[in-house]
C-alpha positions in Angstrom: -25.8 5.5 11.7 -23.4 5.6 14.8 -20.3 3.5 15.1 -18.9 2.1 18.2 -15.1 2.7 18.2 -13.5 -0.1 20.6 -10.1 -0.1 22.1 -7.5 -1.1 19.3 -5.1 -3.9 19.6 -2.0 -2.0 18.7 0.4 -4.9 19.3 0.1 -8.6 19.2 0.5 -8.8 22.8 -1.6 -6.1 23.7 -4.8 -7.0 26.1 -5.6 -3.5 27.3 -4.9 0.1 26.6 -4.6 3.3 28.5 -5.8 6.8 26.9 -2.8 9.1 27.3 -4.4 12.0 25.4 -7.5 12.6 23.5 -7.0 14.9 20.5 -10.5 15.2 19.8 -13.3 16.3 22.2 -17.3 15.3 22.1 -18.7 17.4 19.3 -15.8 17.5 17.2 -16.1 16.7 13.5 -13.9 13.6 12.6 -12.6 12.9 9.2 -11.1 9.6 8.1 -7.5 9.4 8.9 -8.0 12.0 11.9 -5.9 11.0 15.0 -8.4 10.5 17.7 -6.1 9.8 20.7 -2.9 8.6 21.8 -3.1 5.0 23.2 -0.6 3.6 25.6 0.0 0.0 24.8 2.2 -2.5 26.6 5.0 -1.7 24.1 4.4 2.2 23.2 2.4 4.9 23.2 1.0 5.1 19.6 -1.3 7.4 18.0 -5.0 6.0 16.9 -6.5 7.2 14.0 -10.2 7.0 12.9 -11.5 4.9 9.9 -14.9 6.7 10.0 -16.2 10.1 9.4 -18.6 11.9 11.6 -19.2 13.9 15.0 -17.5 12.7 18.1 -20.6 11.9 20.2 -19.4 10.2 23.3 -15.9 9.4 24.9 -16.0 6.1 26.7 -12.5 6.0 28.5 -11.2 9.4 29.8 -7.4 10.4 29.8 -5.4 8.2 32.1 -8.2 5.3 32.3 -7.5 1.8 31.2 -9.6 -0.6 29.5 -9.4 -3.9 27.8 -9.0 -4.6 24.0 -12.3 -4.5 22.2 -14.2 -2.4 24.9 -16.1 0.7 24.1 -13.6 3.7 23.4 -15.9 6.1 21.6 -18.9 6.8 19.5 -19.0 8.5 16.2 -22.2 9.2 14.2 -24.3 12.1 13.1 -24.7 15.4 15.0 -27.5 14.9 17.3 -27.8 11.2 16.7 -29.6 9.3 19.6 -26.8 6.9 21.0 -29.0 5.7 24.2 -29.2 2.2 22.9 -25.4 1.8 22.4 -24.7 3.5 25.9 -26.9 0.9 27.4 -25.0 -1.8 25.8 -21.8 -0.6 27.7 -18.6 -2.0 26.4 -20.2 -4.9 24.3 -18.6 -5.4 20.9 -21.2 -3.7 19.1 -19.0 -2.7 15.9 -15.6 -3.0 14.9 -13.8 0.4 14.1 -11.6 -0.8 11.4 -14.0 -2.9 9.7 -16.7 -2.1 7.3 -20.3 -2.8 8.0 -20.7 -6.0 5.9 -17.7 -7.5 7.6 -19.1 -7.2 11.2 -20.0 -10.4 12.8 -22.1 -11.0 15.8 -20.4 -10.3 19.0 -21.3 -13.7 20.5 -20.1 -15.7 17.3 -16.9 -13.7 17.4 -16.0 -14.4 21.1 -16.7 -18.1 20.5 -14.3 -18.0 17.5 -11.8 -16.6 19.5 -12.0 -18.8 22.4 -10.2 -22.1 21.1 -7.0 -19.9 20.6 -7.1 -18.5 24.1 -7.8 -21.7 25.9 -5.2 -24.1 24.0 -2.1 -22.1 24.2 0.7 -23.9 26.1 2.8 -21.9 28.8 5.1 -19.5 26.8 3.4 -19.9 23.4 2.5 -16.7 21.5 0.3 -16.8 18.5 1.8 -14.0 16.0 -1.1 -12.6 13.4 -1.0 -10.8 10.2 -0.5 -7.2 11.5 -2.1 -4.2 10.2 0.9 -2.2 8.5 -1.2 0.5 7.2 -4.5 2.3 7.7 -6.1 0.8 4.8 -4.4 -2.7 4.8 -6.9 -5.5 4.9 -4.7 -8.1 4.0 -1.0 -8.9 3.5 1.3 -11.2 1.5 4.5 -12.6 3.0 7.3 -11.4 0.6 10.2 -13.1 2.6 10.8 -15.0 5.7 14.1 -14.1 7.4 13.6 -16.7 10.1 13.0 -20.6 9.6 11.2 -22.8 12.0 13.4 -23.8 14.8 15.3 -20.5 14.7 15.8 -18.7 17.9 14.1 -15.4 18.0 14.9 -12.5 20.1 12.6 -9.5 20.8 13.2 -6.8 17.9 14.4 -9.5 15.4 12.9 -9.1 12.0 10.6 -12.2 11.6 9.6 -11.4 7.8 8.9 -8.6 5.0 5.3 -8.4 4.6 3.8 -6.8 1.4 0.8 -4.4 2.3 -1.3 -2.4 -0.2 1.3 0.5 0.3 4.7 -1.2 0.3 6.8 -4.1 1.6 7.7 -3.5 5.1 9.8 -5.4 7.8 7.8 -7.0 10.6 9.7 -7.5 13.7 9.2 -10.0 16.7 7.6 -8.5 20.1 8.7 -11.7 21.8 11.8 -13.9 22.5 11.9 -17.8 21.9 11.8 -20.2 19.2 9.9 -19.9 15.9 7.7 -23.1 16.1 5.5 -22.7 13.3 4.7 -20.6 9.9 1.2 -20.1 9.2 2.0 -18.6 5.6 4.6 -19.4 3.1 6.5 -16.7 1.1 3.8 -15.5 -1.7 1.0 -16.5 0.2 -1.8 -14.1 1.5 -4.1 -13.6 4.2 -6.5 -11.2 6.0 -5.2 -9.1 8.9 -5.0 -10.9 12.2 -4.9 -14.3 10.4 -2.4 -16.7 11.7 1.3 -15.7 10.7 3.7 -17.6 13.2 3.7 -19.1 16.5 6.7 -18.5 18.8 7.4 -20.2 22.1 9.7 -22.5 24.0 11.7 -25.0 21.9 10.3 -28.4 21.4 6.7 -27.2 22.2 3.8 -29.2 20.3 1.9 -26.5 18.9 0.1 -28.4 16.2 -3.3 -28.2 18.1 -2.9 -24.5 18.3 -2.3 -24.0 14.7 -5.3 -26.1 13.7 -7.7 -24.5 16.4 -6.6 -21.0 15.1 -7.1 -21.9 11.5 -10.5 -22.9 12.2 -11.2 -19.9 14.2 -10.2 -17.3 11.4 -11.0 -19.4 8.5 -12.8 -16.7 6.9 -9.7 -14.4 6.9 -7.6 -16.9 5.0 -6.9 -16.9 1.4 -6.9 -20.7 0.8 -8.3 -23.5 3.1 -6.3 -26.5 1.8 -4.2 -28.6 4.1 -0.3 -28.5 4.3 1.6 -31.5 3.5 5.2 -32.0 4.1 7.5 -33.0 1.1 10.4 -35.1 1.9 14.1 -33.8 2.0 12.6 -30.3 1.9 13.0 -27.6 4.6 9.4 -26.2 4.4 6.1 -27.4 4.0 4.1 -26.7 0.7 0.3 -26.1 0.3 -1.6 -28.8 -1.5 -4.8 -27.3 -3.1 -7.8 -29.7 -2.7 -9.0 -28.9 -6.2 -5.4 -30.0 -7.6 -5.6 -33.3 -5.8 -9.0 -34.0 -7.2 -8.2 -33.1 -10.9 -5.6 -34.4 -13.5 -2.2 -33.5 -12.5 -0.4 -30.9 -14.4 3.4 -30.4 -15.2 3.4 -27.4 -13.0 1.1 -27.2 -9.8 0.0 -23.9 -8.8 -1.8 -23.0 -5.6 -5.2 -21.4 -5.4 -3.5 -18.0 -5.1 -1.4 -18.5 -8.1 1.9 -19.5 -6.4 4.0 -22.0 -8.2 4.2 -25.1 -6.3 8.2 -25.2 -5.8 10.9 -25.8 -3.1 12.7 -22.7 -1.9 16.0 -24.1 -3.1 14.6 -24.8 -6.4 13.1 -21.1 -6.7 16.5 -19.7 -5.7 18.2 -21.8 -8.4 15.6 -20.8 -11.0 16.0 -17.4 -10.5 19.9 -17.7 -10.6 19.6 -19.2 -14.1 16.6 -17.4 -15.3 14.3 -20.0 -15.7 10.6 -19.4 -15.9 9.1 -21.8 -13.3 5.9 -22.1 -15.2 7.5 -24.1 -17.8 9.3 -26.5 -15.6 7.7 -29.9 -15.0 8.1 -31.0 -11.2 9.2 -34.4 -10.2 8.8 -34.0 -6.3 5.9 -35.2 -4.2 2.5 -34.0 -5.7 4.4 -32.6 -8.9 6.4 -30.1 -6.8 9.4 -28.5 -8.4 12.6 -29.4 -6.7 16.2 -28.8 -7.3 16.9 -31.8 -9.7 14.2 -30.4 -11.9 15.9 -27.0 -12.4 19.4 -28.8 -12.6 18.2 -31.2 -15.6 15.6 -28.6 -17.3 16.4 -28.2 -21.0 14.3 -25.2 -22.6 12.8 -25.9 -25.9 15.0 -25.2 -29.0 18.3 -25.8 -27.0 21.0 -27.9 -28.2 20.2 -30.8 -25.8 16.4 -30.8 -27.1 17.4 -31.0 -30.7 15.1 -33.8 -32.4 12.2 -33.3 -29.8 8.7 -32.5 -31.7 8.1 -28.9 -30.7 4.5 -27.9 -32.1 4.4 -24.6 -33.5 1.8 -22.0 -33.0 1.1 -23.1 -29.5 -0.8 -21.0 -27.0 1.5 -20.0 -24.0 0.9 -17.6 -21.2 2.2 -16.9 -17.7 -0.2 -16.0 -14.7 1.0 -13.6 -12.1 -1.1 -12.9 -9.1 -2.4 -9.6 -8.3 -0.1 -7.9 -5.6 -1.4 -6.2 -2.6 -0.3 -2.8 -4.2 -2.0 -3.8 -7.5 -5.1 -4.5 -6.0 -5.1 -1.2 -3.9 -4.5 0.7 -7.1 -7.3 -0.8 -9.0 -9.5 -0.2 -6.1 -8.7 3.5 -5.6 -8.4 4.4 -9.4 -11.8 2.8 -10.1 -13.3 4.6 -7.3 -11.7 8.0 -8.4 -12.7 7.5 -12.0 -16.6 6.7 -11.4 -17.0 9.0 -8.3 -15.2 12.3 -9.5 -16.4 13.7 -12.8 -13.5 14.4 -14.6 -12.7 17.0 -17.3 -9.2 17.8 -18.9 -7.5 21.1 -19.8 -4.6 20.5 -22.4 -1.8 23.3 -22.7 1.6 23.7 -24.6 4.2 25.7 -23.0 7.5 27.2 -24.5 10.4 25.5 -22.9 13.3 27.7 -24.3 13.6 29.6 -21.2 13.3 26.8 -18.8 16.1 24.8 -20.7 18.5 27.7 -20.4 17.6 28.4 -16.9 18.2 24.6 -15.9 21.7 24.6 -17.8 22.8 27.7 -15.9 21.4 26.4 -12.7 23.1 23.1 -12.8 26.5 25.0 -13.5 26.7 25.6 -10.0 29.0 23.1 -8.3 27.2 20.4 -6.6 23.8 21.4 -8.0 21.7 19.4 -10.2 17.9 19.9 -10.8 15.6 18.3 -13.2 12.9 19.6 -15.6 10.2 17.9 -13.0 11.9 19.7 -10.2 11.0 23.0 -12.0 7.3 21.9 -12.7 6.7 20.8 -9.0 8.2 24.1 -7.8 6.0 26.0 -10.3 2.9 24.0 -9.3 3.5 24.7 -5.8 3.8 28.4 -6.2 0.5 28.5 -8.6 -1.6 26.5 -6.3 -0.8 29.1 -3.4 -2.5 31.4 -5.6 -5.5 29.2 -6.8 -6.3 27.4 -3.5 -9.5 26.2 -5.3 -7.3 23.8 -7.5 -5.5 22.8 -4.1 -8.8 21.6 -2.6 -10.7 18.3 -1.5 -14.3 17.4 -1.7 -16.6 16.1 1.0 -20.3 15.2 0.6 -21.1 18.3 3.0 -18.2 20.7 2.4 -15.1 21.4 0.2 -11.6 21.9 2.0 -9.7 24.6 0.6 -6.0 23.7 1.7 -3.5 26.6 2.6 -0.5 24.3 2.7 0.9 22.6 -0.3 1.8 19.0 -0.4 2.7 17.7 -3.9 2.3 13.7 -4.8 4.9 12.9 -7.4 3.9 9.6 -9.2 6.8 7.0 -9.3 6.5 3.9 -11.3 7.4 0.7 -9.7 7.4 -2.8 -10.8 4.2 -3.6 -8.9 2.3 -0.3 -10.1 2.5 3.2 -9.1 3.1 4.9 -6.0 2.8 8.7 -4.9 5.2 9.8 -2.4 4.7 13.4 -1.1 6.9 16.7 -1.2 5.6 18.4 1.9 5.4 22.2 1.7 6.7 22.3 -1.5 6.1 25.9 -2.0 8.7 26.7 0.6 11.4 24.4 -0.5 14.1 25.8 -2.9 14.7 24.0 -6.3 17.7 21.9 -5.0 15.8 20.6 -1.9 12.6 19.6 -4.0 15.3 17.9 -6.1 16.9 16.1 -3.4 13.6 15.2 -1.7 12.0 13.8 -4.9 15.5 11.7 -5.6 15.2 10.3 -2.1 11.6 9.5 -2.2 11.6 7.7 -5.4 14.6 5.7 -4.4 12.8 4.5 -1.5 9.6 3.8 -3.7 11.5 1.7 -6.0 13.0 -0.3 -3.1 9.5 -0.6 -1.5 10.7 1.1 1.6 8.2 4.1 1.8 6.5 4.5 5.0 2.7 5.3 5.1 3.3 8.9 6.2 5.4 9.4 3.2 2.8 8.4 0.8 -0.1 10.5 2.6 -1.4 14.2 2.8 -0.9 15.3 -0.8 -3.1 18.2 -2.0 -2.3 18.0 -5.6 -0.4 15.5 -7.8 2.1 15.5 -10.7 2.5 12.5 -13.1 5.6 12.9 -15.6 6.1 10.3 -18.5 8.2 12.7 -20.4 11.2 10.7 -19.7 9.6 7.7 -21.5 9.2 9.7 -24.6 5.3 10.4 -24.3 4.4 13.9 -25.2 0.8 13.9 -24.1 -1.5 11.8 -21.9 -4.3 12.2 -19.2 -4.3 10.8 -15.8 -7.0 9.8 -13.1 -7.1 12.1 -10.3 -5.5 11.2 -6.9 -8.2 11.3 -4.4 -8.8 13.2 -2.2 -6.9 15.6 -4.5 -8.9 17.8 -6.8 -6.5 17.7 -9.5 -3.8 16.1 -11.2 -1.1 17.3 -13.7 0.1 15.0 -16.7 3.5 16.2 -18.0 4.8 15.1 -21.2 8.3 15.1 -23.0 10.1 18.3 -24.3 9.8 18.2 -28.1 11.8 20.2 -30.5 9.8 21.4 -33.4 9.0 24.4 -35.6 7.2 27.3 -33.9 6.2 30.9 -34.7 8.0 33.5 -32.7 7.6 37.3 -33.7 6.0 36.2 -37.0 8.9 33.9 -38.1 9.1 30.1 -38.1 12.0 29.0 -35.9 13.1 25.8 -33.9 11.7 25.9 -30.6 11.1 23.7 -27.7 7.4 22.8 -26.2 6.1 20.5 -23.9 2.4 19.4 -23.4 0.6 19.6 -20.0 -2.7 18.3 -19.2 -4.7 19.1 -16.0 -7.4 16.5 -15.0 -9.9 18.4 -12.6 -12.8 17.2 -10.5 -15.7 19.3 -11.7 -17.4 19.3 -8.3 -14.5 21.4 -6.9 -12.8 23.0 -10.1 -14.7 24.5 -12.5 -13.2 25.2 -16.0 -12.5 28.7 -15.6 -10.7 28.1 -12.3 -8.6 25.3 -13.8 -7.8 27.6 -17.0 -6.7 30.5 -14.6 -4.3 28.0 -12.6 -2.7 27.0 -16.0 -2.0 30.7 -16.9 -0.2 31.2 -13.7 1.9 28.0 -14.2 2.5 29.0 -17.5 4.1 32.3 -16.0 6.3 30.2 -13.9 7.5 27.4 -16.3 8.2 29.5 -19.3 9.9 32.2 -17.0 11.5 30.2 -14.3 13.7 33.0 -13.1 10.4 34.4 -11.2 10.3 31.6 -9.0 13.6 32.8 -7.4 12.1 35.8 -6.1 
């Protein structure tokens, strides 16, 4: 079924866009993630990528032409599909290019929902909405506000840190003025385009704007409870309607799992190492405030001796799923149940690799890891076995001639996979420096979407944790992922004699749609040659 791609809103103040250049032409095949065009906004010229697959059937705005946001930009569908009815509809909002089919709404009801926001904005007031900071982002969580209500905001100032499904990213203001309203508190989530903040002239009453906008985007918000101002606190705290109707609990929690606590109390608790779930709030509606933290006495402390503490009491902490955790669950579930996995396990002799690394690292200012050796070996082996360096699509298979290796990195919220590009062309020290830099950015949540996209193969190494054998789920759209275990010293047979040796177990998970068993085995044989004789990688 054909999809109408409308002019996207690429900045929060964009009302119309100009097509600077088309990177695809009518009749071209389009993959999800392909760059369709370069769009000139009121801020900059930006690349616009496709969220759909198919054939480009129609271009509605030629290069140099301008149209309003949400007007017809292009049509993507099946080759030869009749799009007469869509063309007769002109620029009507037939479908939203960034939404799934089940999320699309009737254009009339959408226009009606937006109207209150546009009609009731006082002069100089700007509504800032939750931005789409990655191509797969559907909702965001406010990790930290860097501005408070009443602060002066200049264009380019960082308003907040937003947690997406990819990383935590800084979000800067495109306007100057005073921060009049904050729509989401720290730790709260909302769909893309939901109310994030309101900026305008100091002293402007925007209570009506916030209320009307909340009505207009109600389906996109994660909670619908009103806000109540707590006495002597600097920020408003959400009150769950269900909590008001039920029996009070010592530690109120909002519907999205966030503890009901003042910012100052939260900061003090972090400094003192106090678990907020165990603290009883004495503020308005049971909110935890400063004095609750200062007076907190954990069970078993000297101050609590003599108090009855029941043994065997059930206790648990609940942590709301982060955007990254949700994205990982979604992608891995899709991979596990859509790609027919099979596994090939091998064990390599690492004696030569250990000696090679020791010699290599004797060079001043040079340090490589065993993981760097594995990444380089995989890159060279993949050039000889493009079937393993492939991707599956319903109607074709893509054999990649370039090698971009994703390196799985554990972070507190789960797992991210930054990409070492053209790994086969890089030296071992270059790969080592690249992996170290990307891993550091990953742990600090500073990776950009570009640094996490485009991999053709993935390496996951748990050897540093003492794991000698494991299997991984394929990082789609890759066709394979290599699981690397620890180097283990054990008895081995060499030239008929039992001697002390060093071995490492590796497991290749393959998508049987693209990689046959023999193909995977041949790749591992080539990999074995490089890893057991790493000097051959220097040729």
